[in-house]
Steps between C-alpha positions, in 0.01 A plus 500: 500500500517877538558470873773239457674712238470811720652312794791391283541859384511631858750233603728593212472877456465621858832355626665598170402862560433558132254413224777511239563127492402366161578139584248511786236647267561218254464242777175658625359508147585132450348413837179695438430390143619147574245484783225622267586243233523220756165593654333535160608148404416337834178682588256322261575148624678547834272724704512273807880507494506880477252523786721272706812704420327824604443375854724628779830341612340375824209256463306238691647152474850634440774354725634741759851445368391617155332808644829598663711416195279684250521817712878463519512447125292811432733698726807363324344574162428863595851537642644359176296750297625793710859375490519508119477881460710556812777289351476648150493867607667511841680189626673362189594183689608308190606596153213553255441215256599549139246572229463136397453378857256780575296420189501132596309613809204582275519155342511340846204714604297389196593135560390522863174665399437235234553218750261665749242551224522133397461405866180702535370369169558139604410508869165643605597437864811725502400683817707779652505308830570144606171323567293203389219639282248231584208728406634514142569125463874556520707248303865446413616646166771317305479660155666799334782648712394270784639208299847657532512629859251481785499875568535682167342822633782535752754432226345776291490733800873445559574608143261794541710619794840460336407637156384852600803545728736440208292717266504784754879457525530372856715189528469526878121498459524182293702339780261630766217319321631185666321609821139497367584205274630312803172569677311351206723194524413467870134539414524198274553276804193648672290463187609146421450390861137615488430364152649160580259473793182638348515489119420165340756402239766748605731237648494309171563827314816567701634162391415574137657849496817488709616861487344771712637823352798450266501218243776241559621681815228527769 
């Protein structure tokens, strides 16, 4: 958690060229203490999930297409993080959002975090990579947020990308989030292709829950 927070801090403050950015400090505080609270709640009963999430982005049994896409996503995510301070302090590509819109970014951030937390709480197989976890008796999950969309973690991640950009006053950064979000959408096809082939019950689940990412749209 310390390392992740430090990485976020470097991505934000180094391109900004200053530490006098109170909105970034607020975001980092939320990220750090939110991570602690999430871990404290999950750790007692979800140790296998946490162990799975701590594995690297490249693993055995992972499709080659996912290995490529996850590296591209990580690159896009880092580029997005660097772009935010560049836009706020140097580029000024779009007009800054008003106070209400900027504050709504925090609400969007909290909503995204809450969805991701519910996903972890419900799905002990929420791996960081696409693979069939046969060694853990992998099964399809259709409860909690999975009863609404088939990929709630990606939905939460999309909000987590848009929210901080608005809070940090970069409308261009919020628009740029479409790049990593688009990669997550592409990853859905890779993930569902594998799960349809190897995970018992997943085909029936896709018929039960029609929407992949956005309720009533897709």
